[in-house]
C-alpha positions as CSV (number, residue, x, y, z in Angstrom):
1,R,0.0,0.0,0.0
2,F,2.9,2.4,0.8
3,F,4.4,1.9,-2.6
4,K,1.2,2.5,-4.4
5,E,0.5,5.7,-2.5
6,K,4.0,7.1,-2.7
7,K,5.0,5.7,-6.1
8,E,5.5,9.2,-7.7
9,E,7.3,10.7,-4.8
10,I,9.8,7.9,-4.5
11,D,10.3,7.6,-8.3
12,S,9.1,4.0,-8.4
13,R,11.9,2.8,-6.1
14,Y,11.2,1.1,-2.8
15,P,13.2,2.9,0.0
16,F,16.2,1.0,1.3
17,E,15.4,2.0,4.9
18,R,11.9,0.5,4.7
19,S,13.3,-2.8,3.3
20,E,15.9,-2.9,6.1
21,R,13.2,-2.4,8.7
22,F,11.1,-5.1,7.1
23,N,14.0,-7.5,7.3
24,R,14.5,-6.8,11.0
25,E,10.9,-7.3,11.7
26,I,10.9,-10.6,9.9
27,K,14.0,-11.8,11.8
28,K,12.1,-11.1,15.1
29,L,9.6,-13.8,14.1
30,G,12.5,-16.3,14.6
31,V,14.5,-18.7,12.6
32,N,14.3,-22.4,11.8
33,S,16.8,-25.1,12.8
34,D,19.1,-24.2,9.9
35,G,19.2,-20.6,11.0
36,L,17.1,-19.3,8.1
37,S,14.5,-16.6,8.7
38,Y,11.0,-16.8,7.2
39,L,12.1,-14.5,4.5
40,D,15.0,-16.7,3.6
41,Q,12.7,-19.7,3.5
42,F,10.3,-17.8,1.3
43,R,13.2,-16.9,-1.1
44,N,14.2,-20.5,-1.3
45,L,10.6,-21.6,-2.0
46,I,10.3,-18.9,-4.8
47,T,13.7,-20.1,-6.2
48,E,12.5,-23.8,-6.3
49,I,9.2,-22.8,-7.9
50,G,11.1,-20.8,-10.6
51,N,13.4,-23.7,-11.2
52,A,10.4,-26.1,-11.6
53,M,8.8,-23.7,-14.1
54,G,12.0,-23.4,-16.0
55,Y,12.3,-27.2,-16.2
56,I,8.7,-27.5,-17.4
57,R,9.4,-24.9,-20.1
58,M,12.5,-26.7,-21.2
59,V,10.7,-30.1,-21.4
60,R,7.9,-28.4,-23.4
61,S,10.4,-26.8,-25.8
62,G,12.2,-30.1,-26.3
63,G,8.8,-31.8,-27.1
64,L,7.9,-29.2,-29.6
65,Y,11.4,-29.4,-31.2
66,Y,11.0,-33.2,-31.4
67,T,7.5,-32.9,-32.9
68,S,8.6,-30.4,-35.5
69,N,11.5,-32.6,-36.5
70,A,9.4,-35.8,-36.7
71,I,6.4,-34.2,-38.6
72,K,8.6,-33.2,-41.5
73,F,8.7,-36.8,-42.7
74,I,4.9,-36.8,-43.4
75,P,4.5,-35.4,-46.9
76,D,0.9,-34.1,-46.7
77,L,-0.6,-33.1,-43.4
78,Q,-4.0,-32.4,-44.9
79,N,-4.4,-35.8,-46.5
80,I,-3.1,-38.5,-44.2
81,V,-3.7,-42.1,-45.1
82,E,-5.2,-44.4,-42.4
83,F,-2.8,-47.4,-42.4
84,E,-5.0,-49.6,-40.3
85,E,-7.7,-49.5,-42.9
86,L,-5.3,-50.4,-45.6
87,V,-3.8,-53.3,-43.7
88,T,-7.3,-54.6,-42.8
89,R,-8.5,-54.3,-46.4
90,D,-5.5,-56.2,-47.7
91,G,-5.9,-59.0,-45.1
92,L,-2.5,-58.8,-43.5
93,S,-1.5,-60.3,-40.2
94,S,-2.8,-59.2,-36.8
95,Q,0.7,-58.0,-36.0
96,S,0.6,-55.8,-39.1
97,E,-2.8,-54.4,-37.9
98,T,-1.4,-53.6,-34.5
99,A,1.6,-51.9,-36.0
100,A,-0.6,-49.9,-38.4
101,K,-2.9,-48.9,-35.5
102,N,0.2,-47.7,-33.5
103,L,1.5,-45.8,-36.6
104,D,-1.9,-44.1,-37.0
105,K,-1.9,-43.0,-33.3
106,V,1.7,-41.6,-33.6
107,I,0.8,-39.7,-36.8
108,S,-2.4,-38.3,-35.2
109,T,-0.4,-37.2,-32.2
110,L,2.2,-35.5,-34.3
111,Q,-0.5,-33.8,-36.4
112,N,-2.3,-32.5,-33.3
113,N,0.9,-31.0,-31.8
């Protein structure tokens, strides 16, 4: 609230004295067994959350990169052949049907991503 009310007066900079006083007040609340104040624990928690979010973004980017590299082997994304129908129509083995069904699922997943 202080910052919102005094934003123009303090040139959008939080005063150092207020932050020092805040830190002192937080330390009065006590520390844990490792000697960390609640503010230190909060900083650690925020760091861990940030690291988890970075990891999720990295995994997502890797997945998108993989998908974009794999989809380039499908010549026409608008007219994709259903391999399971072709295998069934030609009377091939059940293993071929299973393989065709799996291939159709993979291609569908690549197309949707």
